[in-house]
DRENMIDO-947847 format. One line per 10 residues: number of its first residue (from 1); their letters; for each residue x, y, z of C-alpha. Coordinates in nm, 2 decimals, always signed. Each point is the difference from the previous one (the first is absolute). Example, Ala and Ser with C-alpha at 12.3 -4.5 7.8 and 13.67 -1.06 7.14 Angstrom:
2
1	as	+1.23,-0.45,+0.78  +0.14,+0.34,-0.07
***
This chain:
175
1	xxxxxxxxxx	+2.86,-0.22,+0.53  -0.38,-0.01,-0.05  -0.14,+0.27,-0.22  -0.23,+0.25,+0.17  -0.28,+0.20,-0.15  -0.15,+0.30,+0.17  -0.32,+0.16,-0.11  -0.11,+0.36,+0.08  -0.38,+0.01,+0.03  -0.24,+0.29,-0.08
11	xxxxxxxxxx	+0.00,+0.07,+0.38  +0.38,+0.05,-0.04  +0.07,-0.30,+0.23  +0.28,-0.24,-0.09  -0.08,-0.37,-0.01  +0.27,-0.26,-0.03  -0.10,-0.29,-0.22  +0.09,-0.36,+0.10  +0.14,-0.18,-0.31  -0.24,-0.29,+0.06
21	xxxxxxxxxx	-0.28,+0.23,-0.12  +0.15,-0.04,-0.35  -0.15,-0.35,-0.01  -0.34,+0.15,-0.03  +0.06,+0.35,-0.15  +0.14,+0.01,-0.36  +0.08,+0.37,+0.05  +0.21,-0.06,+0.31  +0.17,-0.31,-0.15  +0.09,+0.21,-0.31
31	xxxxxxxxxx	+0.14,+0.29,+0.21  +0.20,-0.24,+0.22  +0.14,-0.19,-0.30  +0.09,+0.32,-0.19  +0.13,+0.16,+0.32  -0.22,+0.30,-0.10  -0.07,+0.21,+0.29  +0.21,-0.21,+0.23  +0.33,+0.18,-0.02  +0.12,+0.35,+0.08
41	xxxxxxxxxx	-0.23,+0.03,+0.31  -0.28,+0.16,-0.21  -0.34,-0.15,+0.07  -0.24,-0.09,-0.28  -0.31,+0.23,+0.01  -0.33,-0.16,-0.05  -0.35,+0.16,+0.01  -0.13,-0.23,+0.27  -0.09,+0.09,+0.36  +0.23,-0.15,+0.26
51	xxxxxxxxxx	-0.28,-0.19,+0.18  -0.11,-0.16,-0.32  +0.36,-0.08,-0.11  +0.07,-0.17,+0.33  -0.31,-0.22,-0.03  +0.08,-0.10,-0.36  +0.37,-0.08,+0.10  -0.13,-0.20,+0.29  -0.22,-0.20,-0.24  +0.30,-0.06,-0.23
61	xxxxxxxxxx	+0.24,-0.09,+0.28  -0.25,-0.25,+0.16  -0.08,-0.17,-0.32  +0.37,-0.01,-0.09  +0.09,-0.16,+0.33  -0.27,-0.27,-0.04  +0.13,-0.08,-0.35  +0.36,+0.01,+0.12  -0.08,-0.25,+0.28  -0.14,-0.24,-0.26
71	xxxxxxxxxx	+0.30,+0.05,-0.24  +0.25,-0.06,+0.27  -0.14,-0.34,+0.09  -0.15,+0.11,+0.34  -0.34,-0.09,-0.14  -0.02,-0.34,-0.19  -0.36,+0.03,-0.09  -0.07,+0.24,-0.30  -0.37,+0.00,+0.08  +0.08,+0.13,+0.35
81	xxxxxxxxxx	+0.19,+0.29,-0.14  -0.28,+0.08,-0.24  -0.25,-0.03,+0.29  +0.21,+0.24,+0.21  +0.01,+0.25,-0.28  -0.37,-0.02,-0.05  -0.07,+0.04,+0.38  +0.23,+0.30,+0.01  -0.17,+0.16,-0.30  -0.34,-0.04,+0.16
91	xxxxxxxxxx	+0.13,+0.15,+0.33  +0.16,+0.29,-0.18  -0.32,+0.09,-0.20  -0.21,-0.04,+0.31  +0.24,+0.24,+0.18  -0.04,+0.26,-0.27  -0.38,-0.03,+0.02  +0.02,+0.10,+0.36  +0.09,+0.36,-0.09  -0.31,+0.22,-0.02
101	xxxxxxxxxx	+0.16,+0.22,-0.25  -0.01,-0.15,-0.35  +0.30,+0.21,-0.11  +0.23,-0.26,+0.18  -0.13,-0.27,-0.23  +0.04,+0.22,-0.30  +0.35,+0.11,+0.11  +0.11,-0.36,+0.04  -0.14,-0.08,-0.35  +0.19,+0.30,-0.14
111	xxxxxxxxxx	+0.32,-0.10,+0.17  -0.03,-0.36,-0.12  -0.02,+0.15,-0.36  +0.30,+0.23,+0.05  +0.22,-0.27,+0.17  -0.12,-0.26,-0.25  -0.12,-0.24,+0.27  -0.21,-0.21,-0.23  -0.14,-0.24,+0.25  -0.12,+0.28,+0.23
121	xxxxxxxxxx	-0.15,+0.18,-0.29  -0.19,-0.31,-0.11  -0.10,-0.07,+0.36  -0.16,+0.34,+0.04  -0.17,-0.02,-0.34  -0.15,-0.33,+0.09  -0.12,+0.13,+0.33  -0.16,+0.31,-0.16  -0.16,-0.23,-0.27  -0.15,-0.22,+0.27
131	xxxxxxxxxx	-0.14,+0.30,+0.18  -0.14,+0.14,-0.33  -0.16,-0.34,-0.07  -0.20,+0.03,+0.31  -0.14,+0.35,-0.09  -0.28,+0.08,-0.24  +0.08,+0.23,-0.30  -0.18,+0.28,+0.17  +0.18,-0.04,+0.33  +0.33,-0.02,-0.18
141	xxxxxxxxxx	-0.07,+0.32,-0.19  -0.09,+0.17,+0.33  +0.30,-0.14,+0.18  +0.25,+0.12,-0.25  -0.20,+0.31,-0.09  +0.01,-0.06,-0.38  -0.28,+0.26,-0.06  +0.23,+0.29,+0.11  +0.25,-0.06,-0.28  -0.20,-0.18,-0.27
151	xxxxxxxxxx	-0.33,+0.06,-0.17  -0.29,-0.24,-0.04  +0.13,-0.15,-0.33  +0.33,-0.07,+0.16  -0.16,-0.16,+0.30  -0.20,-0.23,-0.23  +0.33,-0.12,-0.16  +0.14,-0.05,+0.35  -0.30,-0.22,+0.09  +0.08,-0.21,-0.31
161	xxxxxxxxxx	+0.37,-0.02,+0.08  -0.08,-0.09,+0.36  -0.20,-0.30,-0.11  +0.33,-0.15,-0.14  +0.17,-0.21,+0.27  +0.26,+0.23,+0.15  +0.17,-0.26,+0.21  +0.22,-0.11,-0.29  +0.17,+0.33,-0.05  +0.37,-0.03,+0.07
171	xxxxx	+0.30,+0.22,-0.06  +0.17,-0.16,-0.30  +0.20,+0.29,-0.13  +0.29,+0.18,+0.17  -0.08,+0.34,+0.14
***
């Protein structure tokens, strides 16, 4: 019998997790392996809104299926599988950008951290870095409203830090 994992969201909705999501999410893989939260009918509570969780699980499931089709021999060309993953990633990020509310983007980023979906986390960081590269320091300060929280001395240090190429920032340590 296949292990099941059910997650209770902040909206109190119950979301059943497909085990294939464990191919992308270290957290889900660990919970399924340890059978933690999978037995006794008690769902695992996570501080993630249901809509966001469903989107992140969709991302994990789709990437898992693409990888699985390659591993099972359905797809002889490794480059084709890598190309399919890259195309899906691009479509997913473009879909997120369609939301007028930036909180969706931030919620997905937060969920990627909590579920330890390293590739999604890196993908969002790279996207944010590419957006920031197109903005001047003044426009970036205005966009993220740095002046509300930090003083002029802090902003000067942010300008210096911003000049460092942020596209190479990756999540290397476990959360």
